[in-house]
N, C-alpha and C positions, 0 to 999 in steps of 0.2 A: 680306413674302412673301405672295403671293396664295393663294387657297383651293386652286387646282390644285397649286401648289408644296407646300403643307402636306400635301395629300392624297397627293401623290407621295412626299414624305418619310416619311409615316407608313407607306405601303405598302412602301417600301424597307426601313424599319426592321423591319417585320414579316417581310419576306422574309429579312433577315439573321438574325433571331432563329430563325426556322423552320429555315433551313439549318444554323445552328450547333447547334441542338438535335439535329438528325439526325446531323451529323458528330461531335458530341461523344459520342453514344451508340455510334456506329460505330467511331471511332478513338481516343477519349480526347483530352484537351486537348493533350497533347504531340504528337499526330498531326495537329493542324490549325493552320494559320497564318491570319493575317488575310486573306492573299491567297486561301487555299483557301475560306474562308468567303464572301468577296465573290464569288469565281468561282461558287461553288455557288448563290449568290443571283442570279447573272446581272448583277452590278454591278461597277464598276471599283474597284480596290483603294484609290484615292485618296479615295473618299467615306466610308470607314469612320469617320473621326474627326468627321464631321459628325453621326454618330448615337451614338457611344459614346466615353467618355473613355479607355477601355483595353480590352484583350482580357479582362482579369479581370472588368471590369464586364459585358461581353457574356456571359461564361461563367456568371455568376450569373443573369442574365436568361434565358439559354437553358436553364439547369437548371430554373428555375421553369416555363418554357414546356414542357419535356419532361414534367414531372410533371402539369401542367395538361392536356396532350394525352392522356396515359394515363388520367387521371381522367375526362376527357370521353368517352373511348371506352367506359369501363366503367360509367358512372353509370346507364345504362338498365337494367343488370342488377338493381338494387335492387328494381325493381317486379316482378320475376319471382318466382314461387313457389319455383322451384328456383335462387334467386340464388347461393347458395354453390356448388352443384355446377357451375353454368354458369361462374362466375368461375374456379374451380379448373381446370375443363376447358379454358377458354380460355387461362388463364395458363400451364398446363403442357402446352401443345400444341407440336407440331413447328413449326407456323407462327410462333408467338411466339418460340420458340428461334431461328429463322432470321431474324427481323425485327429485327436489331440497331438499325437507325436509327429505328424506330418503337416499339420494345418498351419494356419496363419501365425507367424511369429509376432505380429502386432498384438493380436488378441492374447496369445499365450504368455507373452513376456512383458506386457505393459506394467503389471504390478511388480514384477521382478525389477524392472528398470526404475520404477518409482521408489522402491526401497533401497536401491543401490546408492552408494556414495557418488557425488557428482563426477569424480574422476575414475570411477570403476570401469574396467574394460567392458562389462556388460552394458552399462548405461551408454557409453560412447558408441558401442556397436549398435545398440537399439536405436539411438538417435540417427545414426547414419542409415540404417535399414529403413526406418520410417521415412526419411527424406527421399530415399530411392523409390519407395512405394508411392509416395505422393507424385513424384515425377512420372512414374508408370501411369498413374491415373490421369495426369495431365495429358499424356499421349493418347488416352482413350477418349478424349473429348470428341464428340461427334457433332457438336454445334459450333458454328463460327463465332469464336469469342477471342478477345485479346489474351495475352499471356497471363496477366494479373488475374483476370476473371477465371481463366482455366485453372489456375493454381488455387484460387479461393474455392471453386467448386470441388476440386480434388480433395482439399482438406475437409470440407463439409461431408463429402461422400464417404471418404475413408473413415471419418469419425462415426458416421452413421452405420457403416458396415461393421466396423469393429465393435461398436456398442451393441448392435443387434446380435452378432455372433456370440459375444460375451454373455449376454442375457439368455440366449438360447442354450448355451452350454451350461449356464448356471441353473437352469430349470430342468436339465437332463432330458429325458424322453417324455416328459409330461406333455399333454396337448398344448399347453401354453408355449412351449419351446417351438413347436412347429408353427403355431400361430404367429409368433414373432418373426420367424424366418419368412413365412409366406407373405405377411403384411408388409414388411420392409422391402422384400424383393419386388413385390407388385408396385409399391410406391416408387421405388427408385427406377424401375424400368418404364412405367407409364409416364412418370414425370418428364422423362427425356423426350417422350413422343408428343407431349402437348406444347 
């Protein structure tokens, strides 16, 4: 295989993973087929098995990519003086609520992971991504606390954020959805200041 062919194959694989990560967050694994994924990537259905052994393998890789994408979007917040407030404000925004395909993998894929077999690639990737997200939140701690307390707070805060975003998405664009976002955002940001 020539360099051009290898480069094309790597590009196609990346396109498939990116498309799957988006579709997985939008529709869930039951709502996407190999044909859907390949079509979204702009490729023919027949080329799928040149890149992946199975749909399950792809779902695990796409789950890891979804977490990586989200972490890449928020990493720059760590340098900000108001990192916690900026993160919470962005996370609990109407824009994030409505961005199913690009939004939080924790929220979009929790039920997928819960339904997956214990050794399924999706569940393994979800658990690893969740652990990385907790570590990210440990790094956002703005109060002097020991490592164990910082981790405890990160777990509670992430659970609160994911729960609020999940309920806001579940209620669509109804007034209750915005009320959930605003109430939890205000609670999490003012609690840190008291």
